[in-house]
Backbone as numpy.savetxt, mean C-alpha at the origin, in Angstrom:
# Nx Ny Nz CAx CAy CAz Cx Cy Cz
14.03 -25.22 -2.55 13.19 -24.03 -2.55 14.08 -22.79 -2.55
13.75 -21.83 -3.40 14.50 -20.59 -3.48 14.27 -19.77 -2.21
15.36 -19.30 -1.62 15.29 -18.43 -0.45 15.65 -17.01 -0.87
14.83 -16.07 -0.45 15.08 -14.67 -0.79 15.54 -13.95 0.47
16.62 -13.20 0.34 17.16 -12.48 1.48 17.12 -10.98 1.23
17.03 -10.25 2.31 17.02 -8.79 2.27 18.46 -8.33 2.42
18.96 -7.51 1.50 20.35 -7.07 1.60 20.56 -6.05 2.72
21.75 -6.05 3.25 22.15 -5.04 4.22 22.76 -3.86 3.46
23.00 -2.79 4.18 23.55 -1.58 3.55 24.84 -1.86 2.79
25.72 -2.68 3.38 27.02 -2.92 2.73 26.92 -3.86 1.53
25.74 -4.41 1.27 25.55 -5.32 0.14 24.90 -4.63 -1.07
24.66 -3.32 -0.97 24.01 -2.61 -2.07 24.95 -1.54 -2.63
24.58 -1.00 -3.79 25.41 0.01 -4.46 25.53 1.29 -3.63
26.50 2.11 -3.97 26.68 3.40 -3.28 25.43 4.26 -3.35
24.80 4.29 -4.53 23.58 5.08 -4.68 22.48 4.59 -3.75
22.32 3.28 -3.66 21.31 2.73 -2.76 21.71 2.89 -1.30
23.02 2.88 -1.00 23.47 3.14 0.37 23.04 4.54 0.81
23.15 5.51 -0.09 22.73 6.88 0.24 21.22 6.92 0.51
20.44 6.16 -0.26 18.99 6.11 -0.01 18.72 5.43 1.33
19.46 4.36 1.65 19.32 3.71 2.96 19.57 4.73 4.07
20.63 5.54 3.92 20.96 6.53 4.94 19.83 7.53 5.12
19.25 7.98 4.00 18.12 8.92 4.09 16.90 8.27 4.73
16.64 7.02 4.40 15.51 6.31 5.02 15.73 6.14 6.52
16.96 5.81 6.90 17.28 5.68 8.33 17.04 6.98 9.07
17.43 8.10 8.45 17.21 9.41 9.07 15.72 9.72 9.20
14.97 9.42 8.15 13.55 9.78 8.12 12.68 8.82 8.92
12.96 7.52 8.86 12.09 6.52 9.47 12.67 5.85 10.71
13.99 5.95 10.85 14.65 5.27 11.96 15.07 3.85 11.59
14.72 3.39 10.41 15.13 2.08 9.91 14.85 2.02 8.41
15.35 0.99 7.77 15.07 0.76 6.35 14.11 -0.44 6.29
12.85 -0.20 5.92 11.92 -1.33 5.83 12.46 -2.40 4.86
12.22 -3.65 5.21 12.72 -4.76 4.38 12.27 -4.66 2.93
11.06 -4.19 2.69 10.60 -4.05 1.31 11.51 -3.10 0.53
11.81 -1.94 1.12 12.68 -0.99 0.45 14.08 -1.57 0.27
14.58 -2.24 1.30 15.91 -2.84 1.19 15.95 -3.88 0.06
14.89 -4.64 -0.06 14.86 -5.65 -1.11 14.93 -5.02 -2.50
14.22 -3.90 -2.69 14.30 -3.19 -3.97 15.74 -2.83 -4.33
16.58 -2.63 -3.32 17.96 -2.19 -3.55 18.82 -3.28 -4.17
18.30 -4.49 -4.32 19.03 -5.53 -5.06 19.14 -5.15 -6.53
18.30 -4.23 -6.95 18.30 -3.70 -8.31 18.87 -2.28 -8.24
19.72 -1.94 -9.14 20.41 -0.64 -9.10 19.46 0.56 -9.03
18.36 0.52 -9.77 17.50 1.71 -9.86 16.11 1.55 -9.23
15.72 0.33 -8.89 14.34 0.08 -8.46 13.95 0.85 -7.19
14.85 0.92 -6.21 14.50 1.60 -4.96 14.23 3.09 -5.21
15.11 3.75 -5.91 14.90 5.17 -6.21 13.66 5.40 -7.06
13.47 4.54 -8.05 12.29 4.65 -8.91 11.01 4.46 -8.10
11.00 3.45 -7.25 9.80 3.16 -6.46 9.50 4.31 -5.50
10.51 4.82 -4.83 10.30 5.93 -3.89 9.80 7.18 -4.62
10.30 7.42 -5.82 9.82 8.56 -6.60 8.34 8.39 -6.93
7.93 7.20 -7.31 6.52 6.93 -7.59 5.69 7.10 -6.32
6.16 6.52 -5.24 5.41 6.55 -3.99 5.28 7.97 -3.41
6.27 8.79 -3.63 6.29 10.12 -3.03 5.86 11.23 -3.98
5.30 10.88 -5.12 4.86 11.89 -6.09 3.70 12.70 -5.50
3.52 13.90 -6.01 2.37 14.72 -5.60 1.10 14.04 -6.06
0.04 14.21 -5.27 -1.22 13.53 -5.57 -2.39 14.44 -5.24
-3.50 14.22 -5.92 -4.73 14.94 -5.61 -5.44 14.31 -4.41
-4.94 13.16 -3.96 -5.55 12.45 -2.85 -4.83 12.76 -1.55
-5.59 12.82 -0.46 -5.02 13.02 0.87 -4.32 11.74 1.32
-3.42 11.88 2.28 -2.68 10.72 2.81 -3.64 9.65 3.31
-4.71 10.05 3.97 -5.69 9.09 4.50 -6.35 8.32 3.36
-6.64 9.00 2.27 -7.25 8.33 1.11 -6.27 7.35 0.47
-5.00 7.74 0.41 -4.00 6.83 -0.15 -3.87 5.58 0.72
-3.98 5.75 2.04 -3.92 4.58 2.93 -5.12 3.66 2.71
-6.29 4.22 2.45 -7.46 3.40 2.12 -7.12 2.52 0.91
-6.60 3.12 -0.13 -6.26 2.39 -1.35 -5.21 1.32 -1.07
-4.19 1.69 -0.29 -3.13 0.73 0.06 -3.68 -0.47 0.81
-4.55 -0.22 1.78 -5.10 -1.30 2.60 -6.01 -2.21 1.77
-6.88 -1.61 0.97 -7.82 -2.40 0.16 -7.04 -3.24 -0.86
-6.11 -2.62 -1.56 -5.33 -3.33 -2.58 -4.52 -4.47 -1.97
-3.87 -4.20 -0.85 -3.03 -5.21 -0.21 -3.86 -6.38 0.32
-5.07 -6.08 0.79 -5.95 -7.15 1.26 -6.37 -8.04 0.09
-6.81 -7.44 -0.98 -7.26 -8.21 -2.15 -6.12 -9.04 -2.72
-4.91 -8.49 -2.73 -3.77 -9.19 -3.28 -3.10 -10.14 -2.29
-3.61 -10.19 -1.06 -3.09 -11.14 -0.07 -1.67 -10.88 0.36
-1.26 -9.61 0.42 0.11 -9.27 0.83 0.15 -8.93 2.31
0.62 -9.87 3.11 0.69 -9.66 4.55 1.67 -8.55 4.93
2.76 -8.42 4.17 3.72 -7.35 4.46 3.04 -5.99 4.35
2.38 -5.75 3.23 1.76 -4.44 3.01 0.54 -4.23 3.89
-0.20 -5.29 4.21 -1.30 -5.16 5.16 -0.75 -4.68 6.51
0.38 -5.25 6.92 0.99 -4.89 8.19 1.55 -3.46 8.16
2.30 -3.13 7.12 2.88 -1.79 7.01 1.79 -0.73 6.97
0.74 -0.98 6.20 -0.30 0.05 6.04 -1.30 0.05 7.19
-1.34 -1.00 7.98 -2.09 -0.94 9.24 -1.38 0.06 10.16
-0.06 -0.04 10.25 0.71 0.92 11.07 0.56 2.34 10.52
0.69 2.50 9.21 0.56 3.83 8.61 -0.87 4.37 8.71
-1.85 3.48 8.59 -3.24 3.89 8.75 -3.50 4.46 10.14
-2.92 3.82 11.15 -3.06 4.33 12.53 -2.39 5.70 12.65
-1.23 5.84 12.02 -0.54 7.14 12.05 -1.36 8.23 11.36
-2.24 7.83 10.44 -3.09 8.78 9.72 -4.47 8.91 10.35
-4.65 8.38 11.55 -5.87 8.62 12.31 -6.95 7.57 12.26
-6.71 6.44 11.58 -7.70 5.37 11.57 -7.58 4.54 12.84
-8.71 4.04 13.34 -8.69 3.13 14.49 -8.47 1.71 14.00
-8.17 0.80 14.92 -8.01 -0.61 14.56 -9.26 -1.14 13.87
-10.44 -0.83 14.43 -11.69 -1.31 13.84 -11.93 -0.72 12.46
-11.60 0.55 12.27 -11.77 1.17 10.95 -10.85 0.50 9.93
-9.61 0.21 10.32 -8.66 -0.43 9.42 -9.16 -1.81 9.02
-9.67 -2.56 9.99 -10.22 -3.89 9.67 -11.41 -3.75 8.72
-12.25 -2.76 8.95 -13.39 -2.52 8.07 -12.95 -2.18 6.66
-11.93 -1.33 6.54 -11.40 -0.97 5.22 -10.88 -2.21 4.51
-10.12 -3.02 5.22 -9.58 -4.25 4.62 -10.69 -5.21 4.22
-11.81 -5.17 4.95 -12.95 -6.04 4.66 -13.83 -5.47 3.54
-13.56 -4.22 3.12 -14.27 -3.66 1.98 -15.34 -2.64 2.31
-15.22 -2.00 3.47 -16.23 -1.02 3.86 -15.64 0.08 4.73
-16.18 1.28 4.56 -15.84 2.41 5.44 -17.16 2.98 5.94
-17.84 2.19 6.75 -19.17 2.58 7.25 -19.14 3.90 8.01
-17.99 4.29 8.49 -17.82 5.50 9.28 -17.71 6.77 8.44
-17.60 6.64 7.10 -17.41 7.81 6.23 -17.89 7.46 4.82
-18.97 8.10 4.37 -19.56 7.72 3.08 -18.63 8.00 1.89
-17.84 9.08 1.95 -16.93 9.37 0.84 -15.83 8.31 0.76
-15.26 7.97 1.93 -14.23 6.94 1.93 -14.81 5.58 1.55
-16.08 5.34 1.89 -16.72 4.08 1.52 -16.79 3.97 -0.01
-17.11 5.06 -0.68 -17.14 5.04 -2.15 -15.74 4.75 -2.70
-14.71 5.30 -2.04 -13.33 5.06 -2.45 -12.96 3.59 -2.24
-13.34 3.03 -1.10 -13.06 1.62 -0.81 -13.65 0.73 -1.90
-14.91 0.95 -2.18 -15.61 0.08 -3.13 -15.09 0.27 -4.56
-14.76 1.51 -4.92 -14.19 1.78 -6.24 -12.82 1.09 -6.36
-11.97 1.26 -5.34 -10.64 0.65 -5.36 -10.75 -0.86 -5.48
-11.62 -1.46 -4.68 -11.79 -2.91 -4.73 -12.23 -3.35 -6.12
-13.13 -2.61 -6.72 -13.61 -2.97 -8.06 -12.50 -2.82 -9.10
-11.69 -1.78 -8.97 -10.55 -1.59 -9.88 -9.59 -2.77 -9.77
-9.22 -3.14 -8.54 -8.24 -4.21 -8.33 -8.80 -5.56 -8.76
-10.00 -5.87 -8.29 -10.59 -7.18 -8.58 -10.87 -7.38 -10.07
-11.17 -6.30 -10.77 -11.55 -6.39 -12.18 -10.45 -5.91 -13.13
-9.23 -5.81 -12.60 -8.07 -5.41 -13.42 -8.31 -4.12 -14.19
-8.88 -3.14 -13.49 -9.11 -1.83 -14.08 -10.50 -1.65 -14.64
-11.23 -2.72 -14.83 -12.59 -2.63 -15.37 -13.60 -2.51 -14.23
-13.50 -1.41 -13.49 -14.40 -1.18 -12.37 -15.85 -1.18 -12.85
-16.73 -1.61 -11.98 -18.15 -1.63 -12.35 -18.67 -0.20 -12.51
-19.68 -0.06 -13.33 -20.29 1.26 -13.53 -20.85 1.79 -12.20
-21.41 0.91 -11.41 -21.98 1.30 -10.11 -20.92 1.92 -9.20
-19.72 1.30 -9.12 -18.68 1.85 -8.25 -18.10 3.14 -8.83
-18.02 3.23 -10.16 -17.55 4.49 -10.77 -18.54 5.61 -10.49
-19.82 5.33 -10.68 -20.85 6.35 -10.43 -20.82 6.81 -8.98
-20.71 5.87 -8.05 -20.67 6.22 -6.63 -19.42 7.02 -6.28
-18.30 6.68 -6.89 -17.03 7.38 -6.69 -17.18 8.85 -7.08
-17.72 9.08 -8.27 -17.88 10.47 -8.74 -18.99 11.18 -7.96
-20.06 10.49 -7.59 -21.14 11.09 -6.81 -20.65 11.50 -5.42
-19.63 10.82 -4.92 -19.06 11.15 -3.60 -18.19 12.40 -3.65
-17.94 12.93 -4.86 -17.16 14.15 -4.98 -15.77 13.97 -5.57
-15.43 12.76 -5.93 -14.13 12.53 -6.56 -14.18 12.96 -8.02
-13.01 13.28 -8.58 -12.88 13.79 -9.94 -12.11 12.79 -10.81
-12.04 13.08 -12.09 -11.24 12.25 -12.98 -9.76 12.30 -12.61
-9.29 13.46 -12.15 -7.90 13.56 -11.68 -7.69 12.63 -10.49
-8.67 12.58 -9.58 -8.59 11.65 -8.45 -8.57 10.20 -8.93
-9.38 9.90 -9.94 -9.43 8.54 -10.47 -8.05 8.12 -10.99
-7.38 9.02 -11.68 -6.04 8.72 -12.19 -5.10 8.44 -11.02
-5.19 9.25 -9.97 -4.34 9.03 -8.81 -4.67 7.73 -8.09
-5.94 7.34 -8.05 -6.29 6.04 -7.46 -5.56 4.93 -8.22
-5.60 4.99 -9.54 -4.96 3.95 -10.35 -3.45 3.95 -10.13
-2.85 5.12 -10.00 -1.40 5.19 -9.74 -1.07 4.58 -8.38
-1.87 4.87 -7.35 -1.62 4.29 -6.03 -1.84 2.78 -6.07
-2.88 2.33 -6.76 -3.10 0.88 -6.92 -1.87 0.26 -7.59
-1.38 0.88 -8.65 -0.20 0.36 -9.35 1.02 0.28 -8.44
1.24 1.33 -7.67 2.33 1.37 -6.70 2.20 0.19 -5.74
0.99 -0.02 -5.23 0.79 -1.07 -4.24 0.87 -2.45 -4.86
0.41 -2.62 -6.08 0.52 -3.92 -6.76 2.00 -4.30 -6.89
2.84 -3.34 -7.21 4.28 -3.61 -7.31 4.78 -4.20 -5.99
4.50 -3.53 -4.89 4.96 -4.02 -3.58 4.33 -5.35 -3.21
3.02 -5.46 -3.43 2.32 -6.71 -3.13 2.97 -7.88 -3.86
3.20 -7.71 -5.13 3.75 -8.79 -5.94 5.18 -9.13 -5.53
5.99 -8.12 -5.24 7.38 -8.39 -4.83 7.37 -9.20 -3.53
6.55 -8.79 -2.56 6.55 -9.55 -1.31 5.90 -10.92 -1.49
4.83 -10.99 -2.25 4.19 -12.30 -2.46 5.13 -13.28 -3.16
6.01 -12.78 -4.02 6.98 -13.64 -4.69 8.10 -14.09 -3.77
8.49 -13.23 -2.84 9.70 -13.49 -2.04 9.43 -13.97 -0.62
8.41 -13.42 0.02 8.08 -13.81 1.39 9.13 -13.45 2.43
9.94 -12.43 2.20 10.93 -12.04 3.21 10.22 -11.56 4.48
10.97 -11.45 5.56 10.41 -11.14 6.88 9.66 -9.81 6.90
8.57 -9.81 7.64 7.76 -8.61 7.84 8.33 -7.89 9.06
8.72 -6.63 8.88 9.35 -5.88 9.95 8.44 -4.78 10.52
7.15 -5.03 10.48 6.13 -4.19 11.11 5.31 -5.11 12.01
4.59 -4.56 12.98 3.68 -5.42 13.74 2.72 -6.11 12.77
2.57 -7.41 12.92 1.76 -8.19 11.98 0.28 -7.80 12.09
-0.30 -7.47 10.96 -1.73 -7.12 10.92 -2.53 -8.40 11.18
-3.59 -8.29 11.97 -4.39 -9.50 12.20 -5.09 -9.93 10.92
-5.24 -11.23 10.76 -6.01 -11.75 9.63 -7.45 -11.35 9.88
-8.18 -11.06 8.82 -9.58 -10.63 8.99 -10.40 -11.70 9.70
-10.13 -12.97 9.43 -10.88 -14.05 10.08 -10.66 -14.01 11.59
-9.40 -13.78 12.02 -9.07 -13.72 13.44 -9.75 -12.52 14.08
-9.76 -11.41 13.39 -10.31 -10.17 13.94 -11.82 -10.27 14.10
-12.48 -11.04 13.23 -13.93 -11.16 13.29 -14.40 -12.06 14.42
-13.48 -12.87 14.96 -13.84 -13.81 16.03 -14.02 -13.11 17.35
C-alpha cells in the first residue's frame, strides 16, 4: 500500500520554505494539507493565491461552502479544519453540524446558500433550478454565484488531495454526523 507523508520544512524548496515561514508566523503552524502541497514546486503558492483571492462572499459564507462541499466529498481533514474555522467565524457546534447535514435553519439566506452549494457539488455544476431560484431570491447575485463555484473548486482540490493521501489530520477531529445525531 502506498504511504503518503507530509514533508517537513527542510524537505521542500526554498520558495516553499519561505511560505512555511509565513504560515508559521500567521497561524502558529503549517497545516499538513498546506505542507503536502509543498511537494510540488508551485502548488502551495498557487493554492494559497486561489484561497486568499478577493471575493464577493463574506468569510462566514465561504465557510458554509467549505463545510457543505467537504461533507459531500467525504473529506474528514477539511471537515475538521473548517469546523475549527467555522467556530472562529461565529458558528456554534450545532450550527456547523446543521450546515454539514445540509441546512441552515437559523438563517434563511445561508440556508439558500447551503442548498445551492450542495446542488452544485452533487450535480457537478448542474444545480437544480429550484436551488438557483432560491439562491437569487435570497439576495445573491451572479457575481456571488461565480464566487461560490470558485470556493467549491478550491475545496474540491483540497478534498481530493486528502481523500487520495489520507495523511494525518492536525485539527480537532470533526464529529461524524451519525455520531452527532445520537
